[in-house]
C-alpha positions in Angstrom: 169.1 27.0 317.4 169.0 27.7 321.1 166.8 30.7 320.4 164.4 28.6 318.3 164.3 26.0 321.0 163.5 28.7 323.7 166.5 27.5 325.6 167.1 29.1 329.0 170.8 28.6 328.5 173.2 27.1 326.0 176.8 26.2 325.9 179.1 25.2 323.0 181.2 22.3 324.2 183.3 21.8 321.0 183.6 22.4 317.3 185.6 20.2 315.0 185.9 19.1 311.4 184.7 15.5 310.7 187.6 13.2 309.6 186.2 11.8 306.4 187.9 10.3 303.3 185.8 11.3 300.3 186.1 10.6 296.6 183.2 12.9 295.5 182.2 16.6 295.7 180.2 16.4 298.9 181.6 19.0 301.3 183.2 18.1 304.6 181.0 19.0 307.6 181.9 21.2 310.5 180.5 19.7 313.6 179.4 21.6 316.7 178.6 19.9 320.0 176.7 21.7 322.8 174.2 21.6 325.6 171.0 23.4 326.1 168.6 23.8 329.0 165.2 23.7 327.4 161.8 23.6 329.1 159.7 21.0 327.4 156.0 20.1 327.4 155.1 23.1 329.6 157.4 21.9 332.5 158.9 24.5 334.7 162.2 22.7 335.1 164.2 22.7 331.9 165.6 19.5 330.4 169.3 19.1 329.7 169.6 18.4 326.0 172.9 17.5 324.3 173.0 18.9 320.8 175.2 17.8 317.8 175.0 19.8 314.6 176.8 19.2 311.3 177.0 22.0 308.8 177.7 21.1 305.2 178.6 24.3 303.3 177.7 24.0 299.6 179.5 27.1 298.4 178.7 26.6 294.7 175.0 26.9 295.5 175.3 29.4 298.3 173.4 26.9 300.6 174.1 25.3 303.9 172.8 21.8 304.7 172.4 21.3 308.4 171.9 18.0 310.3 171.1 18.1 314.0 170.8 15.5 316.8 169.1 16.2 320.1 169.7 13.8 323.0 167.7 14.4 326.2 170.2 13.8 328.9 168.3 14.9 332.0 164.6 15.2 331.8 161.5 15.1 334.1 161.0 11.6 332.6 164.6 10.5 333.4 166.3 11.1 330.0 168.2 8.6 328.0 170.5 6.0 329.2 174.2 5.9 328.4 173.8 3.1 325.9 171.0 5.0 324.1 173.2 8.1 324.0 176.2 6.3 322.6 174.0 4.6 320.0 172.5 7.9 318.9 176.0 9.5 318.7 177.3 6.6 316.6 174.3 6.8 314.3 174.8 10.6 313.9 178.5 10.1 313.1 177.7 7.3 310.6 175.1 9.6 308.9 177.4 12.6 308.6 180.4 10.6 307.4 178.4 8.6 304.9 176.2 11.4 303.5 176.8 11.7 299.7 175.2 14.5 297.6 174.7 12.9 294.2 172.6 15.6 292.5 173.7 19.1 293.4 170.8 20.3 291.1 168.6 19.5 294.2 169.9 22.8 295.6 168.7 25.1 292.8 
C-alpha cells in the first residue's frame, strides 16, 4: 500500500486480531495500523497519514477482502483534529466488527 501511495516512508505500528463475537461464517479480520509520509497534491513536504487496514481472508474462495482507513494527521492544510481522528477510528472499528458476508457467491 505504501508503494501504491508513493510514500516516502512507512512504519507499521501494530498488528492485531479484532476481538469479535460472530455467529456466522464471516472471517475474523487481521488489523494493521501504521503511518506513512506521503506527498499529496504536488506538495514537496509529505503529509503524515495514519493508516488502518483490515484483512478478511476468505480461504474457501482464495480471496482477501481489504478495508482501509487513511487519516491525515499532519498536512499542509493542518490535518484532522483529535475528535475527527477518534470518530474516524470508531467508525472503522464499527465497520470491521459489524461486517457480515451474507452471500459468499459474490466472491466467485
